[in-house]
VEXDREN-2710 file (C-alpha; in Angstrom, 1 decimal):
% VEXDREN-2710
k/r/px/py/pz
1/MET/0.0/0.0/0.0
2/SER/1.6/3.2/-1.2
3/THR/1.2/6.6/0.4
4/ALA/1.2/9.8/-1.6
5/PRO/3.7/12.4/-0.4
6/ALA/2.3/15.1/1.7
7/THR/1.9/18.5/0.2
8/GLU/2.8/21.8/1.8
9/ASP/-0.7/22.1/3.3
10/GLN/-1.0/18.4/4.3
11/ARG/2.4/18.0/5.9
12/PRO/2.0/17.5/9.6
13/ALA/3.5/20.3/11.7
14/SER/6.3/19.6/14.2
15/GLY/5.5/19.5/17.9
16/HIS/7.1/22.9/18.3
17/PRO/4.6/25.7/17.5
18/LEU/7.4/27.8/15.9
19/ALA/8.3/25.0/13.5
20/GLY/4.7/24.7/12.4
21/LEU/4.4/28.5/11.9
22/LEU/7.6/28.5/9.8
23/TRP/6.3/25.6/7.7
24/ARG/2.9/27.3/7.0
25/VAL/4.2/30.8/6.3
26/ARG/6.7/30.7/3.4
27/ALA/7.6/34.3/3.7
28/LEU/8.6/33.7/7.3
29/ARG/10.9/30.8/6.2
30/VAL/12.6/32.8/3.6
31/GLY/13.0/35.8/5.9
32/SER/14.5/33.7/8.6
33/LEU/17.0/32.2/6.1
34/LEU/18.0/35.6/4.8
35/ALA/18.0/37.5/8.1
36/LEU/21.6/36.8/8.9
37/PRO/23.2/37.7/5.6
38/LEU/21.0/40.7/5.0
39/GLY/21.7/41.9/8.6
40/TRP/25.4/41.5/8.0
41/LEU/25.1/43.4/4.7
42/GLY/23.1/46.2/6.4
43/ILE/25.6/46.5/9.2
44/VAL/28.9/46.2/7.3
45/TYR/28.1/47.7/4.0
46/LEU/25.2/50.1/4.5
47/GLY/26.5/51.0/8.0
48/SER/30.0/51.8/6.7
49/LEU/28.5/53.8/3.8
50/THR/26.4/55.8/6.1
51/VAL/29.5/56.6/8.3
52/LEU/31.4/57.6/5.2
53/LEU/28.6/60.0/4.0
54/VAL/28.3/61.5/7.5
55/SER/32.0/62.0/8.0
56/SER/32.3/63.6/4.5
57/LEU/30.1/66.4/5.9
58/TRP/32.5/67.1/8.8
59/THR/35.3/69.7/8.6
60/LEU/38.8/69.9/9.9
61/ASN/39.8/72.8/12.1
62/GLU/43.0/74.0/10.5
63/PHE/44.2/75.8/13.7
64/THR/43.7/72.9/16.1
65/GLY/43.8/70.0/13.7
66/LEU/40.7/68.6/15.3
67/ILE/37.6/67.4/13.5
68/ASP/34.5/69.6/13.8
69/LYS/31.5/67.3/13.5
70/SER/29.1/70.0/12.6
71/LEU/27.6/69.2/9.1
72/SER/28.8/71.2/6.2
73/PHE/29.3/70.8/2.4
74/SER/32.6/72.7/2.5
75/ASN/34.6/69.6/1.5
76/TYR/32.6/69.0/-1.6
77/GLN/32.9/72.7/-2.4
78/THR/36.7/72.4/-2.1
79/ILE/36.8/69.4/-4.4
80/PHE/34.8/71.0/-7.2
81/THR/36.3/74.5/-6.9
82/GLU/40.0/73.8/-6.4
83/PRO/41.7/73.3/-9.8
84/ILE/44.1/70.6/-8.5
85/TYR/41.2/68.4/-7.2
86/ARG/39.1/68.9/-10.3
87/LYS/42.1/67.8/-12.3
88/ILE/42.5/64.7/-10.2
89/VAL/38.8/63.8/-10.7
90/TRP/39.0/64.4/-14.4
91/ARG/42.2/62.3/-14.7
92/THR/40.7/59.4/-12.9
93/VAL/37.4/59.4/-14.8
94/SER/39.1/59.8/-18.2
95/ILE/41.5/56.9/-17.5
96/ALA/38.6/54.8/-16.3
97/ALA/36.7/55.5/-19.5
98/LEU/39.7/54.8/-21.6
99/VAL/40.4/51.5/-19.9
100/THR/36.8/50.5/-20.3
101/ILE/36.8/51.4/-24.1
102/THR/40.1/49.6/-24.6
103/ASP/38.8/46.4/-22.8
104/ILE/35.6/46.4/-24.8
105/LEU/37.6/46.6/-28.1
106/LEU/39.9/43.8/-26.9
107/ALA/37.4/41.6/-25.2
108/PHE/34.6/41.5/-27.9
109/PRO/36.5/39.6/-30.6
110/ILE/38.0/37.2/-28.0
111/ALA/34.5/36.6/-26.5
112/PHE/32.9/36.3/-29.9
113/TYR/35.4/33.6/-31.0
114/MET/34.9/31.8/-27.7
115/ALA/31.1/31.8/-27.9
116/ARG/30.4/31.5/-31.6
117/VAL/33.4/29.9/-33.2
118/ALA/35.4/27.7/-30.8
119/SER/34.5/24.1/-30.3
120/GLY/33.5/22.7/-27.0
121/ARG/37.0/21.6/-25.9
122/ALA/38.7/24.8/-27.2
123/LYS/36.0/26.9/-25.5
124/GLY/36.8/25.4/-22.2
125/LEU/40.5/25.9/-22.7
126/LEU/40.0/29.5/-23.7
127/VAL/37.8/30.2/-20.6
128/VAL/40.6/28.8/-18.4
129/ALA/43.2/30.9/-20.3
130/VAL/41.1/34.1/-19.7
131/LEU/40.6/33.3/-16.0
132/MET/44.2/32.2/-15.4
133/PRO/45.6/35.8/-14.8
134/LEU/43.1/36.1/-12.0
135/TRP/44.8/33.3/-10.1
136/ALA/48.0/35.3/-9.8
137/SER/48.4/38.0/-7.1
138/TYR/47.3/41.5/-8.0
139/LEU/50.6/42.9/-6.6
140/VAL/52.7/40.4/-8.5
141/LYS/51.1/41.4/-11.8
142/VAL/51.5/45.2/-11.1
143/TYR/55.1/44.8/-10.0
144/ALA/55.8/42.7/-13.2
145/TRP/54.4/45.6/-15.3
146/ARG/56.5/48.0/-13.2
147/GLN/59.6/46.1/-14.2
148/MET/58.6/45.9/-17.8
149/LEU/57.9/49.7/-18.0
150/SER/61.1/50.7/-16.3
151/ALA/63.9/52.4/-18.2
152/ASP/65.9/49.2/-18.5
153/GLY/62.8/47.0/-18.8
154/VAL/61.8/44.5/-21.5
155/ILE/59.6/47.0/-23.4
156/ASN/62.4/49.5/-24.0
157/TRP/64.7/46.6/-24.8
158/ALA/62.3/45.5/-27.5
159/LEU/61.6/49.0/-28.9
160/ASN/65.2/50.3/-28.9
161/PRO/66.1/48.7/-32.2
162/LEU/63.2/50.6/-33.8
163/GLY/64.4/53.9/-32.3
164/VAL/61.4/54.4/-30.0
165/HIS/60.9/54.1/-26.3
166/GLY/58.1/52.8/-24.1
167/PRO/55.7/54.9/-22.2
168/GLY/57.6/54.8/-19.0
169/TYR/55.8/55.7/-15.8
170/GLY/52.7/58.0/-16.1
171/ASN/49.1/58.0/-17.3
172/ALA/49.9/55.8/-20.3
173/ALA/51.4/53.2/-17.9
174/VAL/48.3/53.3/-15.7
175/TRP/46.1/52.8/-18.8
176/LEU/48.1/49.8/-20.0
177/VAL/48.3/48.1/-16.6
178/MET/44.7/48.6/-15.7
179/SER/43.5/47.5/-19.2
180/TYR/45.4/44.3/-18.6
181/LEU/44.3/43.8/-15.1
182/TRP/40.5/44.2/-15.8
183/LEU/40.3/42.5/-19.2
184/PRO/39.0/39.2/-17.8
185/TYR/36.2/41.1/-16.1
186/MET/35.1/42.3/-19.6
187/VAL/35.6/39.1/-21.5
188/ILE/33.6/36.8/-19.3
189/PRO/30.3/38.8/-19.2
190/ILE/30.5/39.4/-23.0
191/PHE/31.2/35.7/-23.6
192/ALA/28.1/34.8/-21.5
193/GLY/26.0/37.3/-23.3
194/LEU/27.0/36.1/-26.8
195/GLU/26.6/32.5/-25.8
196/ARG/22.9/33.1/-25.0
197/ILE/22.1/34.5/-28.4
198/PRO/20.1/31.7/-30.2
199/ASP/21.6/30.5/-33.5
200/SER/18.1/30.7/-35.0
201/LEU/18.2/34.5/-34.9
202/LEU/21.5/34.6/-36.8
203/SER/20.1/32.1/-39.3
204/ALA/16.9/34.1/-39.7
205/SER/18.9/37.3/-40.4
206/GLU/21.0/35.5/-43.0
207/ASP/17.9/34.0/-44.6
208/LEU/16.4/37.5/-44.9
209/GLY/19.4/38.7/-46.9
210/ALA/21.3/40.6/-44.2
211/SER/25.1/40.7/-44.7
212/PRO/27.4/39.5/-41.8
213/LEU/28.1/43.1/-40.9
214/THR/24.4/44.0/-40.8
215/THR/23.7/40.9/-38.7
216/PHE/26.4/41.9/-36.3
217/ARG/25.2/45.5/-36.1
218/ARG/21.4/44.9/-36.0
219/VAL/21.2/41.5/-34.1
220/VAL/24.4/40.7/-32.2
221/LEU/25.3/44.1/-30.8
222/PRO/21.8/45.0/-29.4
223/LEU/21.6/41.6/-27.7
224/ALA/25.1/41.7/-26.4
225/PHE/24.9/45.3/-25.2
226/PRO/23.7/44.4/-21.6
227/ALA/26.7/42.1/-21.3
228/VAL/29.0/44.8/-22.5
229/LEU/27.4/47.1/-19.9
230/ALA/27.9/44.6/-17.1
231/GLY/31.6/44.3/-18.0
232/SER/32.0/48.0/-18.3
233/ILE/30.6/48.4/-14.7
234/PHE/33.4/46.2/-13.5
235/THR/36.3/47.9/-15.4
236/PHE/35.0/51.4/-14.9
237/SER/34.4/51.1/-11.1
238/LEU/37.6/49.1/-10.4
239/THR/39.7/51.7/-12.2
240/LEU/37.9/54.6/-10.3
241/GLY/38.8/53.1/-6.9
242/ASP/42.3/51.7/-7.6
243/TYR/45.2/53.5/-5.9
244/ILE/48.0/50.8/-5.9
245/THR/48.6/50.8/-9.6
246/PRO/48.8/54.6/-10.0
247/GLN/51.2/54.6/-7.0
248/LEU/53.5/52.0/-8.5
249/VAL/53.6/53.0/-12.2
250/SER/52.8/56.7/-12.1
251/ASN/53.7/59.8/-10.2
252/ASN/50.3/61.4/-10.8
253/GLN/47.6/61.5/-8.2
254/PHE/44.3/59.7/-8.7
255/ILE/41.1/59.7/-6.5
256/GLY/42.2/56.6/-4.7
257/ASN/45.6/58.1/-3.8
258/VAL/44.0/61.2/-2.4
259/VAL/41.6/59.1/-0.3
260/TYR/44.4/56.9/1.0
261/ALA/46.6/59.8/1.9
262/ASN/43.9/61.7/3.7
263/VAL/42.3/58.8/5.5
264/THR/45.1/56.4/6.3
265/GLY/47.7/59.2/6.8
266/GLY/45.3/61.1/9.0
267/THR/45.9/64.3/7.0
268/ASN/42.2/65.2/6.5
269/LEU/39.7/62.5/7.2
270/PRO/36.6/64.6/6.2
271/LEU/38.1/65.6/2.9
272/GLY/39.2/62.0/2.2
273/SER/35.7/60.8/2.9
274/ALA/34.2/63.4/0.6
275/PHE/36.6/62.4/-2.1
276/ALA/35.6/58.7/-1.6
277/VAL/32.0/59.7/-2.3
278/VAL/33.0/61.1/-5.8
279/PRO/33.4/57.7/-7.4
280/ILE/30.0/56.7/-6.0
281/LEU/28.4/59.7/-7.6
282/VAL/30.2/59.0/-10.8
283/MET/28.9/55.4/-10.9
284/VAL/25.4/56.5/-10.1
285/ALA/25.5/59.0/-13.0
286/TYR/27.0/56.2/-15.2
287/LEU/24.2/53.8/-14.4
288/LEU/21.5/56.4/-14.9
289/ILE/22.9/57.2/-18.4
290/ALA/23.1/53.5/-19.2
291/ARG/19.5/53.1/-18.1
292/ARG/18.4/56.1/-20.2
293/LEU/20.0/54.4/-23.2
294/GLY/17.9/51.3/-22.6
295/ALA/20.7/49.0/-21.5
296/PHE/18.6/47.3/-18.8
297/GLU/15.6/46.6/-21.0
298/HIS/16.9/43.3/-22.3
299/LEU/18.2/42.0/-19.0
END
């Protein structure tokens, strides 16, 4: 004699009243499971973000060196009115945009070959090859680039017979190193987006007489655009907040260097906190523009 499995409503409740309540109310079960991680997120992330925003509204008494906790927007006024700070913000945002564009141009053909051309075994090997640089230490990779970009490094050694020199240390070096560091974060999302495009759409475009270039422009690019956006969020935001690479391969100041110097060095905690808010505002503006362009409609 077989017995049918009990459904959610038919399942007998446990002897403990709380267990029965959790079984009957699905929302309560889900809430109890997510309470700990959401609570941790609220305390660690949202709590620290709140402290950052509040401390950015404090001021530093230049005479006593003590922090005045009365709220003021003077730090933000200083950032956007002082030419040196505006230059640092512009330098950081422009390098982040250049790194993002470079990684898109490099990643798209790689991801397209992986998703649409490579066989199953080759595809797996290529995914491992793309992810392999992430297995190495961040500092090891940056120091390796520092050695290559030095005056007696391998780049100058290879270019000397041609009568030219490498970029050395500076903005170009930051652009090269960060484009290399964040390239996997662009390749993988684009690869995933291209792999989800049905072959039937490409065949239908070909049957309707579209050229390969038209198919790429009218079918592939619109469908892959959300994946490109996802990768650009990684590359753009990671470049905005990085301070180690500029410190090792450039003498120029970036937002991360100013924040590190003011917060860790104790020079001006409120100003450093206000500068840390700038990348957040830039990313909010970036996401709003992307939404206005319809990037999230296909997600």
